[in-house]
Backbone of each chain as ProteinMPNN parsed JSONL, in Angstrom:
{"seq_chain_A": "AQSVTQLDSQVPVFEEAPVELRCNYSSSVSVYLFWYVQYPNQGLQLLLKYLSGSTLVKGINGFEAEFNKSQTSFHLRKPSVHISDTAEYFCAVRTVSDQGGKLIFGQGTELSVKP", "coords_chain_A": {"N_chain_A": [[-2.966, 25.245, 51.309], [0.371, 24.401, 52.24], [2.747, 21.917, 51.172], [5.371, 19.466, 51.479], [7.418, 17.219, 49.741], [9.769, 14.783, 50.06], [11.586, 12.892, 47.943], [13.1, 10.618, 48.255], [13.629, 8.322, 50.799], [15.907, 7.156, 51.78], [19.306, 7.461, 50.951], [22.004, 5.876, 49.82], [25.503, 6.27, 49.334], [28.8, 6.288, 47.919], [31.864, 7.443, 49.336], [33.228, 10.52, 48.196], [31.723, 10.529, 45.892], [29.197, 12.169, 43.826], [26.1, 13.629, 45.008], [22.516, 13.891, 45.022], [19.736, 15.132, 46.637], [16.328, 14.926, 46.582], [13.622, 17.261, 46.455], [10.307, 18.233, 46.39], [7.744, 20.707, 46.315], [4.486, 21.972, 47.251], [2.428, 24.671, 46.672], [0.182, 27.402, 46.618], [0.865, 29.981, 46.833], [3.536, 32.46, 47.079], [6.704, 31.244, 48.216], [9.297, 30.676, 50.683], [12.246, 28.68, 50.774], [13.992, 25.939, 52.346], [16.799, 24.02, 53.461], [17.613, 21.717, 55.938], [19.953, 20.095, 58.175], [20.413, 17.207, 60.131], [22.461, 15.852, 62.406], [23.377, 12.745, 64.037], [21.665, 12.366, 67.103], [21.333, 15.086, 67.575], [19.946, 18.468, 67.309], [18.304, 20.235, 64.577], [20.142, 21.927, 61.998], [20.598, 24.822, 59.955], [21.212, 24.484, 56.558], [21.041, 25.805, 54.061], [19.209, 28.428, 52.35], [16.531, 29.588, 50.241], [15.44, 32.669, 49.314], [14.965, 34.797, 47.486], [15.895, 36.071, 44.203], [18.905, 34.869, 42.687], [18.587, 31.58, 41.451], [20.213, 29.503, 42.13], [21.539, 28.411, 45.055], [23.983, 28.659, 47.477], [25.29, 26.833, 50.25], [26.366, 25.826, 53.565], [29.219, 23.656, 54.162], [29.793, 22.869, 51.523], [27.451, 22.279, 50.138], [24.782, 22.853, 47.759], [21.782, 24.209, 46.315], [19.11, 24.179, 43.958], [16.54, 26.259, 42.976], [13.591, 25.589, 41.298], [11.054, 26.989, 39.813], [9.047, 26.322, 37.964], [8.933, 23.586, 38.056], [8.403, 23.234, 40.642], [10.448, 22.507, 42.543], [13.255, 21.86, 44.716], [16.047, 20.876, 44.823], [18.773, 19.355, 46.524], [22.306, 19.411, 46.35], [25.605, 17.921, 46.187], [28.894, 17.945, 45.079], [30.897, 16.142, 45.817], [30.925, 13.871, 48.299], [31.564, 13.448, 51.873], [32.433, 11.139, 54.506], [31.584, 12.348, 56.835], [29.302, 13.689, 56.096], [27.198, 12.043, 56.481], [23.986, 11.876, 57.616], [20.659, 13.075, 58.513], [18.534, 14.741, 56.26], [16.468, 17.528, 55.822], [13.946, 19.067, 53.93], [12.235, 22.164, 53.776], [9.455, 24.49, 53.807], [8.07, 27.771, 53.808], [5.455, 30.194, 53.778], [5.731, 33.324, 52.099], [4.185, 35.427, 53.067], [3.715, 34.832, 55.701], [4.443, 36.111, 58.624], [5.159, 35.066, 60.995], [6.719, 32.936, 60.391], [6.248, 30.166, 60.175], [7.245, 26.863, 59.574], [6.912, 24.213, 57.207], [7.726, 20.891, 57.035], [9.434, 18.352, 55.098], [9.533, 14.72, 54.836], [12.028, 13.843, 55.389], [15.361, 12.76, 54.431], [17.584, 10.162, 54.628], [20.954, 10.298, 54.432], [23.545, 8.224, 53.674], [26.898, 7.77, 53.792], [29.348, 5.84, 52.466], [32.552, 4.256, 52.947]], "CA_chain_A": [[-1.967, 24.774, 52.26], [1.635, 23.994, 51.63], [3.229, 20.583, 51.532], [6.718, 19.185, 50.988], [7.667, 15.808, 49.518], [11.13, 14.382, 49.763], [11.289, 11.748, 47.094], [13.887, 9.45, 48.663], [13.751, 8.217, 52.241], [17.289, 6.784, 52.096], [20.216, 7.591, 49.842], [23.356, 5.41, 50.113], [26.432, 6.74, 48.343], [30.178, 6.11, 48.304], [32.643, 8.657, 49.609], [33.725, 11.289, 47.05], [30.753, 10.518, 44.802], [28.236, 13.264, 43.894], [24.808, 13.237, 45.539], [21.38, 14.8, 44.899], [18.582, 14.825, 47.47], [15.253, 15.602, 45.891], [12.546, 17.883, 47.24], [9.252, 18.934, 45.648], [6.825, 21.37, 47.199], [3.226, 22.373, 46.673], [1.91, 25.873, 47.306], [-0.518, 28.313, 45.69], [1.395, 31.325, 47.063], [5.003, 32.505, 47.057], [7.317, 30.595, 49.382], [10.716, 30.566, 50.933], [12.591, 27.25, 50.84], [15.089, 25.684, 53.245], [17.3, 22.687, 53.731], [18.241, 21.561, 57.254], [20.643, 18.814, 58.372], [20.379, 16.706, 61.503], [23.425, 14.816, 62.713], [22.818, 11.853, 65.07], [21.447, 12.845, 68.476], [21.383, 16.53, 67.615], [18.859, 19.206, 66.676], [18.512, 20.551, 63.188], [20.819, 23.175, 61.706], [20.295, 25.334, 58.633], [22.222, 24.288, 55.515], [20.895, 26.892, 53.112], [17.839, 28.906, 52.155], [16.201, 30.373, 49.095], [14.474, 33.726, 49.615], [14.647, 35.46, 46.213], [17.094, 36.304, 43.407], [19.482, 33.734, 41.957], [17.926, 30.287, 41.8], [21.211, 28.591, 42.682], [21.851, 28.884, 46.375], [25.1, 27.901, 48.102], [25.201, 26.739, 51.697], [27.561, 25.408, 54.308], [29.764, 22.315, 53.921], [29.872, 22.555, 50.115], [26.131, 21.978, 49.57], [24.044, 23.884, 47.023], [20.445, 23.791, 45.909], [18.557, 24.973, 42.859], [15.096, 26.502, 42.996], [12.966, 25.515, 40.004], [9.652, 27.345, 40.091], [8.134, 25.642, 37.058], [8.805, 22.186, 38.497], [8.199, 23.3, 42.097], [11.451, 21.652, 43.149], [14.367, 22.527, 45.397], [16.926, 19.737, 45.043], [20.043, 19.631, 47.211], [23.38, 18.681, 45.654], [27.012, 18.119, 46.596], [29.665, 17.267, 44.032], [31.772, 15.098, 46.358], [30.53, 13.76, 49.715], [32.491, 12.874, 52.842], [31.821, 10.314, 55.551], [30.978, 13.249, 57.821], [28.008, 14.137, 55.603], [26.162, 11.097, 56.911], [23.033, 12.599, 58.46], [19.335, 13.16, 57.922], [18.345, 16.028, 55.635], [15.06, 17.932, 55.747], [13.525, 20.18, 53.123], [11.126, 22.856, 54.447], [8.886, 25.628, 53.092], [7.159, 28.691, 54.524], [4.912, 31.202, 52.871], [6.349, 34.65, 52.192], [3.327, 36.342, 53.834], [3.599, 34.398, 57.112], [5.477, 36.801, 59.38], [5.576, 34.216, 62.091], [7.773, 32.024, 59.922], [5.948, 28.745, 60.402], [7.835, 25.994, 58.557], [6.376, 22.888, 56.946], [8.873, 20.037, 56.707], [9.268, 17.058, 54.424], [9.634, 13.524, 55.682], [13.444, 13.582, 55.649], [16.133, 11.797, 53.622], [18.797, 9.705, 55.322], [22.122, 10.15, 53.577], [24.544, 7.333, 54.278], [28.093, 7.826, 52.974], [30.167, 4.644, 52.751], [33.956, 4.408, 52.474]], "C_chain_A": [[-0.72, 24.336, 51.515], [1.956, 22.555, 52.029], [4.592, 20.392, 50.884], [6.867, 17.667, 50.879], [9.14, 15.571, 49.227], [11.064, 13.01, 49.13], [12.049, 10.499, 47.483], [14.004, 9.421, 50.165], [15.193, 7.889, 52.649], [18.11, 6.893, 50.804], [21.579, 7.076, 50.267], [24.295, 5.838, 48.992], [27.865, 6.484, 48.853], [30.853, 7.464, 48.492], [33.225, 9.22, 48.327], [32.839, 11.231, 45.831], [29.856, 11.752, 44.915], [26.904, 12.728, 44.437], [23.775, 14.307, 45.235], [20.264, 14.268, 45.786], [17.419, 15.626, 46.934], [14.13, 16.1, 46.807], [11.568, 18.574, 46.276], [8.302, 19.55, 46.675], [5.535, 21.714, 46.473], [2.721, 23.593, 47.448], [1.257, 26.764, 46.248], [-0.026, 29.75, 45.857], [2.924, 31.267, 47.057], [5.582, 31.948, 48.361], [8.783, 30.873, 49.485], [11.02, 29.084, 51.119], [13.899, 27.086, 51.618], [15.52, 24.234, 53.152], [17.984, 22.739, 55.114], [18.924, 20.195, 57.288], [20.569, 18.487, 59.866], [21.406, 15.591, 61.658], [22.883, 13.98, 63.871], [22.811, 12.506, 66.445], [21.604, 14.36, 68.626], [20.108, 17.156, 67.064], [19.172, 19.475, 65.232], [19.319, 21.841, 63.035], [20.641, 23.536, 60.248], [21.479, 25.108, 57.721], [22.231, 25.463, 54.546], [19.44, 27.268, 52.978], [17.74, 29.653, 50.852], [15.137, 31.387, 49.482], [14.023, 34.428, 48.329], [15.973, 35.549, 45.438], [17.578, 35.053, 42.698], [18.888, 32.41, 42.426], [18.909, 29.267, 42.305], [21.696, 29.198, 43.99], [22.986, 28.018, 46.942], [24.969, 27.962, 49.615], [26.494, 26.322, 52.335], [27.988, 24.02, 53.874], [29.746, 21.899, 52.462], [28.563, 22.18, 49.435], [25.588, 23.159, 48.789], [22.702, 23.308, 46.631], [19.965, 24.719, 44.818], [17.051, 25.045, 42.955], [14.586, 26.455, 41.574], [11.492, 25.745, 40.161], [8.703, 26.562, 39.211], [7.921, 24.202, 37.473], [8.547, 22.106, 40.007], [9.177, 22.372, 42.851], [12.565, 22.492, 43.779], [15.34, 21.429, 45.802], [18.26, 20.161, 45.622], [21.132, 18.791, 46.561], [24.718, 18.923, 46.346], [27.838, 17.318, 45.625], [30.54, 16.111, 44.542], [31.503, 14.984, 47.885], [31.614, 13.135, 50.557], [31.717, 12.011, 53.809], [31.034, 11.183, 56.533], [29.653, 13.842, 57.376], [26.862, 13.207, 55.932], [25.276, 11.751, 57.932], [21.657, 12.48, 57.83], [19.116, 14.608, 57.438], [16.859, 16.312, 55.449], [14.886, 19.141, 54.846], [12.329, 20.847, 53.819], [10.674, 24.082, 53.653], [8.078, 26.486, 54.065], [6.642, 29.714, 53.524], [5.545, 32.571, 53.137], [5.514, 35.57, 53.119], [3.215, 36.001, 55.284], [4.737, 35.032, 57.904], [5.985, 35.98, 60.54], [6.601, 33.185, 61.689], [7.509, 30.568, 60.149], [6.462, 27.877, 59.256], [7.065, 24.683, 58.452], [7.533, 22.037, 56.414], [8.454, 18.844, 55.88], [9.583, 15.942, 55.359], [11.071, 13.204, 56.027], [14.059, 12.569, 54.696], [17.379, 11.449, 54.405], [19.907, 9.494, 54.307], [23.148, 9.301, 54.3], [25.752, 7.279, 53.335], [29.012, 6.687, 53.405], [31.574, 4.822, 52.224], [34.222, 3.536, 51.262]], "O_chain_A": [[-0.755, 23.961, 50.343], [1.509, 22.053, 53.061], [4.933, 21.042, 49.896], [6.497, 16.925, 51.79], [9.686, 16.101, 48.259], [10.538, 12.07, 49.726], [11.666, 9.405, 47.069], [14.439, 10.405, 50.763], [15.648, 8.287, 53.721], [17.676, 6.48, 49.728], [22.272, 7.767, 51.014], [23.923, 5.775, 47.82], [28.108, 6.465, 50.059], [30.468, 8.472, 47.899], [33.668, 8.465, 47.462], [33.173, 11.834, 44.811], [29.758, 12.332, 45.996], [26.617, 11.535, 44.339], [24.1, 15.493, 45.191], [19.892, 13.097, 45.698], [17.491, 16.851, 46.834], [13.753, 15.451, 47.783], [11.97, 19.396, 45.453], [8.083, 18.997, 47.753], [5.488, 21.745, 45.243], [2.598, 23.576, 48.673], [1.738, 26.856, 45.119], [-0.444, 30.64, 45.116], [3.525, 30.193, 47.034], [5.035, 32.148, 49.445], [9.436, 31.254, 48.513], [10.164, 28.32, 51.564], [14.784, 27.941, 51.573], [14.736, 23.346, 52.817], [18.782, 23.626, 55.419], [18.554, 19.272, 56.562], [20.651, 19.364, 60.727], [21.236, 14.506, 61.101], [22.02, 14.448, 64.615], [23.792, 13.105, 66.886], [21.969, 14.847, 69.696], [19.291, 16.481, 66.436], [20.182, 19.004, 64.71], [19.192, 22.749, 63.856], [20.544, 22.655, 59.394], [22.607, 25.48, 58.043], [23.278, 26.038, 54.249], [18.549, 26.545, 53.422], [18.702, 30.27, 50.395], [14.052, 31.013, 49.928], [12.827, 34.626, 48.117], [17.027, 35.159, 45.94], [16.783, 34.273, 42.174], [18.714, 32.163, 43.62], [18.497, 28.25, 42.863], [22.188, 30.325, 44.036], [22.931, 26.79, 46.882], [24.595, 28.986, 50.186], [27.571, 26.437, 51.749], [27.2, 23.286, 53.278], [29.69, 20.705, 52.168], [28.569, 21.799, 48.265], [25.881, 24.314, 49.098], [22.503, 22.093, 46.615], [20.352, 25.886, 44.753], [16.369, 24.022, 43.008], [15.078, 27.191, 40.719], [10.749, 24.856, 40.577], [7.635, 26.168, 39.677], [6.84, 23.65, 37.264], [8.484, 21.013, 40.569], [8.767, 21.564, 43.684], [12.782, 23.651, 43.428], [15.448, 21.089, 46.98], [18.809, 21.199, 45.253], [20.926, 17.617, 46.255], [24.943, 19.951, 46.986], [27.54, 16.153, 45.361], [30.882, 15.208, 43.779], [31.821, 15.896, 48.648], [32.467, 12.399, 50.062], [30.498, 12.129, 53.926], [29.961, 10.801, 56.998], [28.945, 14.44, 58.186], [25.698, 13.53, 55.695], [25.742, 12.143, 59.002], [21.49, 11.878, 56.769], [19.472, 15.565, 58.126], [16.098, 15.464, 54.985], [15.604, 20.131, 54.986], [11.493, 20.15, 54.395], [11.464, 24.646, 52.896], [7.484, 25.981, 55.018], [7.316, 30.05, 52.551], [5.85, 32.912, 54.28], [6.07, 36.385, 53.856], [2.671, 36.791, 56.055], [5.869, 34.549, 57.862], [7.105, 36.174, 61.012], [7.281, 32.615, 62.542], [8.451, 29.79, 60.304], [6.145, 28.132, 58.094], [6.626, 24.117, 59.453], [8.222, 22.42, 55.469], [7.314, 18.383, 55.933], [9.869, 16.163, 56.536], [11.314, 12.359, 56.888], [13.392, 11.652, 54.217], [18.141, 12.33, 54.801], [19.816, 8.628, 53.437], [23.568, 9.627, 55.41], [25.638, 6.796, 52.208], [29.399, 6.592, 54.57], [31.783, 5.453, 51.188], [35.335, 3.534, 50.735]]}, "seq_chain_B": "DVKVTQSSRYLVKRTGEKVFLECVQDMDHENMFWYRQDPGLGLRLIYFSYDVKMKEKGDIPEGYSVSREKKERFSLILESASTNQTSMYLCASTAYTNYGYTFGSGTRLTVV", "coords_chain_B": {"N_chain_B": [[25.922, 33.477, 69.302], [22.585, 32.318, 68.814], [20.928, 30.539, 71.333], [19.034, 27.708, 71.938], [17.591, 26.011, 74.443], [16.716, 22.901, 75.622], [15.313, 21.315, 78.367], [15.667, 18.609, 79.069], [17.425, 15.809, 77.774], [16.793, 13.11, 77.58], [13.889, 11.341, 78.552], [11.833, 9.403, 80.593], [8.608, 8.384, 81.11], [5.544, 7.442, 82.816], [2.497, 5.972, 81.588], [-0.325, 8.05, 81.582], [0.73, 10.016, 83.234], [1.339, 13.49, 83.877], [3.215, 15.51, 81.818], [5.918, 17.738, 81.504], [7.639, 19.584, 79.116], [10.355, 21.607, 78.743], [11.483, 24.663, 77.212], [13.886, 27.059, 76.471], [14.948, 30.122, 75.144], [17.608, 32.399, 74.302], [17.723, 34.786, 72.879], [15.808, 36.737, 72.617], [13.745, 36.159, 70.831], [10.669, 36.421, 69.083], [9.002, 34.351, 68.142], [8.107, 31.036, 68.774], [8.258, 27.449, 68.66], [6.92, 24.12, 68.792], [7.743, 20.891, 67.754], [7.13, 17.48, 66.86], [9.143, 14.646, 66.102], [9.166, 11.87, 64.067], [10.196, 8.705, 62.744], [10.152, 8.551, 59.228], [8.061, 10.286, 59.058], [8.915, 12.845, 59.296], [9.085, 16.2, 60.572], [6.508, 17.322, 62.586], [4.227, 19.882, 63.268], [3.257, 20.908, 66.454], [2.367, 22.93, 68.352], [2.502, 26.545, 68.289], [3.827, 29.831, 69.009], [3.51, 33.301, 68.836], [3.887, 35.337, 70.504], [4.097, 36.5, 73.939], [1.92, 34.771, 76.089], [0.356, 34.041, 74.016], [-0.893, 31.549, 71.849], [-1.059, 29.063, 69.306], [-2.663, 26.425, 67.58], [-0.978, 23.782, 65.956], [-0.465, 21.294, 63.481], [-0.923, 18.859, 64.759], [-2.263, 18.974, 67.473], [-3.637, 17.496, 69.374], [-3.95, 16.125, 72.565], [-1.947, 17.593, 73.68], [-0.838, 20.588, 75.29], [0.204, 24.04, 75.681], [2.343, 26.553, 77.2], [3.135, 29.909, 77.551], [4.439, 32.046, 79.408], [6.506, 33.812, 79.735], [8.632, 35.624, 77.52], [10.945, 34.255, 76.758], [10.546, 31.595, 77.297], [8.981, 28.525, 76.497], [6.689, 26.179, 77.053], [5.847, 22.766, 76.654], [3.129, 20.677, 77.242], [2.082, 17.522, 78.169], [-0.926, 16.326, 78.814], [-1.959, 13.909, 79.762], [0.01, 11.446, 79.562], [0.527, 9.202, 76.857], [1.343, 6.035, 75.269], [1.563, 6.401, 72.516], [2.667, 8.844, 72.323], [5.284, 8.687, 72.597], [8.286, 9.822, 71.391], [10.606, 11.982, 69.564], [10.999, 15.267, 70.617], [11.152, 18.506, 69.45], [12.166, 21.818, 69.959], [11.941, 25.151, 68.678], [13.044, 28.435, 67.702], [12.491, 31.752, 66.353], [13.083, 35.044, 65.058], [11.01, 37.832, 64.05], [12.261, 38.992, 61.895], [13.901, 37.113, 60.915], [14.73, 34.282, 58.809], [14.827, 31.624, 59.192], [14.814, 28.839, 61.45], [16.197, 28.451, 64.792], [17.139, 25.569, 66.374], [16.583, 23.562, 69.325], [18.363, 20.875, 71.017], [16.706, 18.731, 71.299], [14.322, 16.544, 72.916], [14.119, 13.295, 73.855], [11.432, 11.457, 74.405], [10.109, 8.776, 76.182], [7.277, 6.902, 76.722], [5.978, 4.7, 78.995]], "CA_chain_B": [[24.954, 32.579, 68.625], [21.34, 32.011, 69.516], [20.874, 29.247, 71.952], [17.733, 27.202, 72.378], [17.923, 24.963, 75.42], [15.653, 22.029, 76.084], [15.752, 20.979, 79.703], [16.056, 17.208, 79.203], [17.707, 15.089, 76.518], [16.059, 11.854, 77.601], [12.865, 11.359, 79.605], [10.957, 8.233, 80.608], [7.42, 8.673, 81.922], [4.518, 6.39, 82.802], [1.194, 6.252, 80.981], [-1.232, 8.797, 82.448], [1.424, 11.073, 83.922], [1.373, 14.807, 83.262], [4.62, 15.709, 81.476], [6.27, 19.101, 81.066], [8.884, 19.72, 78.379], [10.695, 23.024, 78.817], [12.347, 25.197, 76.18], [14.259, 28.433, 76.74], [15.851, 30.735, 74.153], [18.287, 33.529, 74.917], [17.985, 35.872, 71.949], [14.68, 37.648, 72.538], [12.937, 35.831, 69.679], [9.225, 36.478, 69.302], [8.294, 33.171, 67.716], [8.625, 29.743, 69.269], [7.538, 26.329, 68.038], [7.135, 22.744, 69.201], [7.524, 19.857, 66.756], [7.578, 16.118, 67.188], [9.824, 14.016, 64.988], [9.015, 10.408, 64.036], [10.794, 8.173, 61.522], [9.29, 8.461, 58.058], [7.022, 11.336, 59.073], [9.526, 14.159, 59.384], [8.725, 17.022, 61.72], [5.108, 17.775, 62.557], [4.055, 21.014, 64.183], [2.257, 20.649, 67.507], [1.87, 24.238, 68.756], [3.461, 27.647, 68.141], [3.484, 31.056, 69.727], [4.115, 34.477, 68.238], [4.046, 36.396, 71.534], [3.808, 36.019, 75.297], [0.542, 34.405, 76.374], [-0.322, 33.75, 72.76], [-0.6, 30.199, 71.34], [-1.882, 28.594, 68.197], [-2.524, 25.002, 67.27], [-0.352, 23.35, 64.732], [-1.138, 20.241, 62.743], [-1.25, 17.695, 65.579], [-2.298, 19.46, 68.85], [-4.418, 16.669, 70.271], [-3.213, 15.502, 73.675], [-0.921, 18.503, 74.1], [-1.11, 22.037, 75.498], [1.442, 24.806, 75.816], [2.298, 27.708, 78.054], [4.185, 30.887, 77.309], [4.25, 33.15, 80.38], [7.588, 34.751, 79.515], [9.024, 35.608, 76.101], [12.034, 33.334, 76.456], [10.237, 30.22, 77.702], [7.796, 27.963, 75.866], [6.569, 24.829, 77.641], [4.919, 21.795, 76.066], [2.525, 19.869, 78.319], [1.285, 16.341, 77.813], [-1.874, 16.329, 79.924], [-2.013, 12.531, 80.275], [0.898, 10.815, 78.582], [0.166, 7.875, 76.299], [2.484, 5.399, 74.587], [1.719, 6.919, 71.17], [3.378, 10.12, 72.408], [6.724, 8.373, 72.558], [8.79, 10.511, 70.209], [11.565, 13.066, 69.761], [10.345, 16.578, 70.624], [12.092, 19.57, 69.101], [11.756, 23.188, 70.139], [12.676, 26.057, 67.817], [12.632, 29.827, 67.8], [12.952, 32.642, 65.308], [12.641, 36.414, 65.169], [10.213, 38.246, 62.897], [13.104, 39.387, 60.771], [14.737, 35.976, 60.479], [14.123, 33.43, 57.783], [15.018, 30.232, 59.512], [14.734, 28.54, 62.865], [17.233, 27.864, 65.585], [16.579, 24.438, 67.071], [17.207, 22.929, 70.448], [18.921, 19.539, 70.744], [15.66, 17.731, 71.3], [14.066, 15.667, 74.082], [13.579, 12.004, 73.448], [10.488, 11.029, 75.438], [9.555, 7.441, 76.126], [6.146, 6.693, 77.628], [5.872, 3.254, 79.205]], "C_chain_B": [[23.725, 32.405, 69.502], [21.416, 30.631, 70.115], [19.451, 28.92, 72.309], [18.022, 25.968, 73.228], [16.665, 24.202, 75.778], [16.147, 21.322, 77.35], [16.216, 19.53, 79.851], [16.379, 16.634, 77.851], [16.923, 13.818, 76.417], [15.103, 11.874, 78.792], [12.072, 10.065, 79.483], [9.816, 8.494, 81.581], [6.42, 7.499, 81.794], [3.221, 6.878, 82.145], [0.304, 6.963, 82.023], [-0.583, 9.945, 83.2], [1.259, 12.385, 83.16], [2.853, 15.128, 83.059], [4.836, 17.141, 80.976], [7.609, 19.05, 80.332], [9.158, 21.241, 78.29], [11.665, 23.437, 77.717], [12.612, 26.672, 76.488], [15.212, 28.934, 75.658], [16.366, 32.049, 74.721], [18.495, 34.725, 74.007], [16.74, 36.732, 71.701], [13.824, 37.414, 71.296], [11.454, 35.892, 70.018], [8.558, 35.13, 69.108], [8.936, 31.885, 68.237], [7.668, 28.617, 68.83], [7.884, 25.014, 68.746], [6.771, 21.783, 68.051], [7.773, 18.499, 67.411], [8.127, 15.484, 65.907], [9.711, 12.506, 65.098], [9.561, 9.889, 62.722], [9.778, 8.042, 60.404], [8.224, 9.517, 57.964], [7.618, 12.737, 59.135], [9.152, 14.872, 60.663], [7.298, 17.481, 61.547], [4.885, 18.792, 63.644], [2.926, 20.737, 65.178], [1.593, 21.963, 67.898], [2.92, 25.273, 68.429], [2.913, 28.866, 68.828], [4.231, 32.219, 69.104], [4.306, 35.601, 69.272], [3.716, 35.799, 72.884], [2.294, 35.842, 75.453], [-0.276, 34.099, 75.13], [0.076, 32.335, 72.341], [-1.553, 29.882, 70.199], [-1.622, 27.133, 67.96], [-1.806, 24.811, 65.948], [-1.151, 22.242, 64.07], [-1.586, 19.062, 63.606], [-1.324, 18.098, 67.07], [-2.965, 18.523, 69.854], [-3.547, 15.979, 71.331], [-2.113, 16.367, 74.223], [-1.538, 19.877, 74.455], [0.223, 22.717, 75.687], [1.221, 25.985, 76.782], [3.447, 28.632, 77.677], [3.914, 32.123, 78.18], [5.326, 34.187, 80.25], [8.092, 34.571, 78.058], [10.065, 34.519, 75.806], [11.689, 31.879, 76.725], [8.933, 29.744, 77.066], [7.723, 26.504, 76.303], [5.537, 24.002, 76.873], [4.428, 20.879, 77.178], [1.764, 18.708, 77.706], [0.37, 16.094, 78.997], [-1.967, 14.964, 80.561], [-1.237, 11.679, 79.271], [0.388, 9.444, 78.14], [1.344, 7.335, 75.492], [2.641, 5.949, 73.17], [2.305, 8.328, 71.147], [4.872, 9.903, 72.6], [7.307, 8.919, 71.274], [9.98, 11.374, 70.583], [10.812, 14.379, 69.64], [11.396, 17.65, 70.416], [11.44, 20.922, 69.286], [12.569, 24.066, 69.184], [12.203, 27.476, 68.053], [13.153, 30.623, 66.614], [12.419, 34.044, 65.595], [11.811, 36.776, 63.937], [11.054, 38.495, 61.672], [13.976, 38.232, 60.247], [14.001, 35.14, 59.454], [14.335, 31.969, 58.053], [14.978, 30.066, 61.028], [16.108, 28.286, 63.481], [16.594, 26.771, 66.444], [17.321, 24.118, 68.366], [17.678, 21.543, 70.07], [17.903, 18.42, 70.796], [15.54, 17.003, 72.628], [13.458, 14.372, 73.554], [12.737, 11.452, 74.6], [10.029, 9.619, 75.152], [8.452, 7.316, 77.162], [5.905, 5.199, 77.755], [4.582, 2.883, 79.965]], "O_chain_B": [[23.8, 32.353, 70.73], [21.901, 29.683, 69.496], [18.739, 29.73, 72.903], [18.63, 25.005, 72.76], [15.666, 24.793, 76.189], [17.261, 20.799, 77.387], [17.079, 19.25, 80.683], [15.692, 16.927, 76.872], [16.437, 13.455, 75.346], [15.44, 12.347, 79.878], [11.683, 9.677, 78.381], [10.051, 8.792, 82.752], [6.442, 6.713, 80.847], [2.913, 8.07, 82.162], [0.2, 6.536, 83.172], [-1.294, 10.781, 83.759], [1.062, 12.386, 81.945], [3.65, 15.036, 83.993], [4.076, 17.672, 80.166], [8.594, 18.535, 80.861], [8.324, 22.025, 77.835], [12.552, 22.674, 77.335], [11.681, 27.44, 76.734], [16.169, 28.247, 75.3], [15.69, 32.723, 75.497], [19.326, 35.588, 74.292], [16.645, 37.387, 70.663], [13.241, 38.356, 70.76], [11.033, 35.473, 71.096], [7.629, 34.797, 69.844], [10.148, 31.69, 68.144], [6.465, 28.815, 68.659], [9.0, 24.831, 69.234], [5.687, 21.842, 67.471], [8.522, 18.385, 68.381], [7.652, 15.743, 64.801], [10.112, 11.922, 66.105], [9.415, 10.544, 61.69], [8.689, 7.499, 60.593], [7.554, 9.65, 56.94], [6.884, 13.72, 59.034], [8.93, 14.248, 61.701], [6.919, 17.972, 60.483], [5.294, 18.605, 64.79], [1.808, 20.384, 64.802], [0.374, 22.094, 67.785], [4.099, 24.943, 68.302], [1.737, 28.948, 69.18], [5.437, 32.14, 68.869], [4.82, 36.672, 68.951], [3.126, 34.722, 72.97], [1.506, 36.671, 74.998], [-1.491, 33.918, 75.215], [1.241, 31.957, 72.459], [-2.683, 30.366, 70.142], [-0.5, 26.654, 68.119], [-1.993, 25.552, 64.983], [-2.381, 22.257, 64.099], [-2.517, 18.344, 63.24], [-0.52, 17.608, 67.863], [-2.864, 18.74, 71.061], [-2.543, 15.339, 71.015], [-1.401, 15.949, 75.136], [-2.608, 20.246, 73.972], [1.252, 22.058, 75.835], [0.094, 26.347, 77.121], [4.585, 28.194, 77.505], [3.269, 33.085, 77.763], [5.106, 35.343, 80.612], [7.978, 33.493, 77.474], [10.06, 33.931, 74.724], [12.488, 31.001, 76.4], [7.921, 30.445, 77.086], [8.589, 25.698, 75.963], [4.48, 24.507, 76.495], [5.224, 20.367, 77.965], [0.912, 18.892, 76.837], [0.831, 15.697, 80.068], [-2.047, 14.862, 81.785], [-1.783, 11.25, 78.254], [-0.106, 8.65, 78.94], [2.228, 8.088, 75.086], [3.759, 5.966, 72.656], [2.427, 8.937, 70.084], [5.628, 10.864, 72.748], [6.884, 8.533, 70.184], [10.331, 11.494, 71.757], [10.072, 14.588, 68.68], [12.405, 17.693, 71.12], [10.317, 21.155, 68.839], [13.733, 23.778, 68.908], [11.096, 27.698, 68.544], [14.118, 30.233, 65.957], [11.419, 34.203, 66.295], [11.898, 36.109, 62.906], [10.624, 38.243, 60.546], [14.692, 38.38, 59.257], [12.793, 35.282, 59.264], [14.037, 31.141, 57.192], [15.094, 31.034, 61.78], [17.061, 27.949, 62.779], [15.622, 27.023, 67.156], [18.52, 24.368, 68.491], [17.437, 21.076, 68.957], [18.188, 17.294, 70.39], [16.513, 16.859, 73.369], [12.419, 14.373, 72.894], [13.266, 11.037, 75.632], [9.614, 9.295, 74.039], [8.667, 7.591, 78.342], [5.659, 4.512, 76.764], [4.336, 1.705, 80.225]]}, "name": "protein", "num_of_chains": 2, "seq": "AQSVTQLDSQVPVFEEAPVELRCNYSSSVSVYLFWYVQYPNQGLQLLLKYLSGSTLVKGINGFEAEFNKSQTSFHLRKPSVHISDTAEYFCAVRTVSDQGGKLIFGQGTELSVKPDVKVTQSSRYLVKRTGEKVFLECVQDMDHENMFWYRQDPGLGLRLIYFSYDVKMKEKGDIPEGYSVSREKKERFSLILESASTNQTSMYLCASTAYTNYGYTFGSGTRLTVV"}
């Protein structure tokens, strides 16, 4: 079975500072990896995904993530955050062989950007 | 853009009531999912469906059932609502060829 651990439940950061949100996963088979963002009172929207190829993946709103197979990690980064990045971020995994696309989510990380 | 619509944003129900949460998607997606979201627990899968009239249990199906009579509609049913089912419920859909979900805006259910 797969599992996802987001190592920080809350990350406070000042505006224009860099940020890293950490995600580790556990799986005995090949996986696809995702980051979703949830703004207050909204559903989740896809930030970026890793399917194959380059281990550095770029997403929307200036975010990027790096897939590290040896460390089973998929950390999300942004070099300079804005107030509008305040939201909850979820890391998720699905197995490559699952055609139905069932996602397993982490517990979420609340990013709070302060002026 | 794919749209996933959940019929209610906020719902208040009494303990013991039968509750229906409706979800409709407009892009002919085969796969549909129901999750509940609780602080500190992330999203947990309740039920999913890969085709009409097909359903499979997720990680926390107890106290819930689902119905998928048409491809575009996936309903979550709380047979007898309890206070521990107070939560945010999120519906999502995806096609076989997609690699990520499209989510609805969620239904915040309070059981009193």
